Structures are given as C-alpha cells and as structure tokens.
C-alpha positions as CSV (number, residue, x, y, z in Angstrom):
1,M,-40.9,6.4,-230.2
2,Q,-40.6,8.8,-227.4
3,G,-37.3,9.7,-226.0
4,C,-35.8,11.7,-223.1
5,D,-37.4,14.9,-224.4
6,R,-40.9,13.6,-223.8
7,V,-40.5,11.0,-221.0
8,D,-38.8,11.5,-217.6
9,P,-35.2,10.3,-218.2
10,R,-35.2,8.8,-214.7
11,K,-38.0,6.4,-215.7
12,I,-36.1,5.4,-218.9
13,L,-32.9,4.9,-216.9
14,A,-34.7,2.9,-214.2
15,G,-36.5,0.8,-216.8
16,A,-33.3,0.0,-218.6
17,F,-31.6,-1.1,-215.3
18,I,-34.6,-3.3,-214.4
19,V,-34.5,-5.0,-217.8
20,R,-30.7,-5.5,-217.4
21,G,-31.0,-6.8,-213.8
22,T,-33.8,-9.2,-214.8
23,A,-31.7,-10.5,-217.7
24,L,-28.7,-11.0,-215.5
25,L,-30.7,-12.8,-212.8
26,L,-32.2,-15.1,-215.5
27,L,-28.9,-15.9,-217.3
28,P,-27.9,-18.9,-215.2
29,T,-31.3,-20.4,-216.0
30,L,-31.4,-19.4,-219.6
31,S,-28.0,-20.8,-220.4
32,G,-29.1,-24.4,-219.9
33,I,-32.4,-24.4,-221.8
34,T,-33.7,-24.3,-225.4
35,L,-36.9,-22.5,-226.2
36,F,-39.3,-23.8,-228.8
37,D,-36.8,-26.7,-229.5
38,T,-34.6,-24.4,-231.6
39,I,-33.7,-21.1,-229.9
40,P,-31.0,-21.4,-227.3
41,G,-31.7,-19.6,-224.1
42,L,-28.3,-17.9,-224.2
43,F,-29.4,-16.4,-227.6
44,V,-32.5,-14.9,-225.9
45,F,-30.3,-13.4,-223.2
46,G,-28.0,-12.0,-225.8
47,V,-30.8,-10.3,-227.6
48,I,-32.3,-8.8,-224.4
49,F,-29.0,-7.7,-223.0
50,G,-27.8,-6.4,-226.4
51,L,-30.9,-4.2,-226.9
52,D,-30.5,-2.9,-223.4
53,W,-26.8,-2.3,-223.7
54,L,-26.8,1.3,-224.8
55,A,-30.2,2.2,-223.4
56,T,-28.7,4.0,-220.4
57,G,-26.7,6.5,-222.3
58,P,-29.3,9.0,-223.5
59,P,-31.2,9.3,-220.2
60,L,-27.9,9.5,-218.3
61,I,-26.5,12.3,-220.5
62,T,-29.9,14.1,-220.2
63,L,-29.8,13.9,-216.4
64,I,-26.1,15.1,-216.3
65,A,-26.9,18.0,-218.5
66,D,-29.8,19.0,-216.3
67,R,-27.8,18.8,-213.1
68,F,-24.5,20.3,-214.3
69,G,-25.4,22.3,-217.3
70,R,-24.8,21.8,-221.0
71,R,-21.3,23.2,-221.0
72,S,-20.1,20.8,-218.2
73,A,-22.0,17.7,-219.3
74,P,-19.2,16.2,-221.5
75,Y,-16.7,16.5,-218.7
76,V,-19.0,15.1,-216.0
77,F,-20.1,12.3,-218.4
78,G,-16.4,11.5,-219.0
79,W,-15.9,11.0,-215.2
80,V,-19.1,8.9,-215.0
81,F,-17.9,6.8,-217.9
82,L,-14.5,6.3,-216.2
83,G,-16.3,5.1,-213.1
84,H,-18.3,2.7,-215.2
85,Q,-15.2,1.2,-216.7
86,V,-13.5,0.8,-213.3
87,G,-16.7,-0.9,-212.0
88,S,-16.8,-3.1,-215.1
89,A,-13.2,-4.2,-214.5
90,L,-13.9,-5.0,-210.9
91,A,-17.1,-6.9,-211.8
92,A,-15.1,-9.0,-214.4
93,W,-12.4,-9.7,-211.8
94,G,-15.0,-10.5,-209.1
95,G,-16.9,-12.9,-211.4
96,G,-13.7,-14.8,-212.2
97,Y,-12.8,-14.8,-208.5
98,A,-16.2,-16.2,-207.6
99,R,-15.8,-18.9,-210.3
100,V,-12.4,-19.9,-208.9
101,V,-13.5,-19.9,-205.2
102,L,-17.1,-21.2,-205.5
103,G,-16.8,-23.2,-208.8
104,D,-19.8,-21.3,-210.3
105,Y,-20.6,-18.0,-211.9
106,G,-24.1,-18.0,-210.5
107,P,-23.3,-15.8,-207.4
108,A,-21.6,-13.2,-209.7
109,F,-24.7,-12.9,-211.9
110,L,-26.9,-12.7,-208.7
111,V,-24.8,-9.8,-207.4
112,A,-24.8,-8.1,-210.9
113,G,-28.5,-8.3,-211.1
114,I,-29.0,-6.9,-207.6
115,V,-26.6,-4.0,-208.4
116,A,-28.6,-3.3,-211.6
117,F,-31.8,-3.0,-209.5
118,G,-29.9,-0.7,-207.1
119,G,-29.0,1.4,-210.1
120,A,-32.7,1.7,-211.0
121,I,-33.5,2.8,-207.5
122,L,-30.7,5.4,-207.5
123,G,-31.7,6.6,-210.9
124,M,-35.2,7.4,-209.7
125,R,-33.8,9.3,-206.8
126,V,-32.0,11.9,-208.9
127,Q,-33.5,15.3,-208.3
128,V,-34.5,17.0,-211.6
129,R,-34.2,20.7,-211.6
130,G,-37.3,22.8,-212.5
131,T,-35.8,24.1,-215.8
132,R,-36.7,21.0,-217.7
133,R,-40.2,19.5,-217.7
134,A,-40.7,15.9,-218.8
135,A,-44.2,14.5,-219.3
136,A,-45.3,12.0,-216.7
137,I,-45.7,8.6,-218.3
C-alpha cells in the first residue's frame, strides 16, 4: 500500500473527502434499505464512513509539515484540529436545528456532503513546495 511518501498527499486527502461526501449524501437513502436481504444499509454506511474516518490525518499532517516545516507541524496541526472540533460541534448543532425546524435530517446530510466535496477541492488547491516530490498517480 502506498502512502503519502509515494502519492501526492493532496490526492489522498481529496479522495478521502470525496468518499466521505458520497457516503454522507447516500446516508438518507441507505438508512431505509436492506442489501441482499440481510445487510442493513446503515451498516454499509458505517463501514464506509468508518474506514474513511482517519484517512485524512496522514495527508493533512504531510501537507502541514511541507508548508510550515517539521518543527512547527505539531503546533499548526493542533490549531487545525481545534478548528475541526469547533466545526464538528457547529455541524452537530446545525443538524439538530435542521431536524427541529424542518422535521428531517436530510438537509443536514446534504450540506455535510457538499462541505466534504468542498474540502476535496480545497485540498487539491494547496500549493506544495518544491522540497518534496510526490509521484504523480
């Protein structure tokens, strides 16, 4: 398996966000179906989302180290992680608010999926410095 040392970390990050966004967009549909008469659709979502859950960490740390240097990377990643937690709290609150106001979680999952696709686009726009060469795959 190739990692961030052999593949452009922007592509790994974008791929993870695309998988995450697709899973979030499909969640309202998957929650009401059963696949092959035995596998609940929500289980399928859980597997896909669970495998994708930590996939953004290594490419993100690689990009941060490239942009800010190895000595500053832990501090910058800490701030990025803090921003992620604040965003997660706002998303949880927003999902609950949407449920109360609209009577459905569907719009919250739609927004979350779109935001994930936005993360894929932004991840690909990160400028990589010339010091690190990743193979183009």
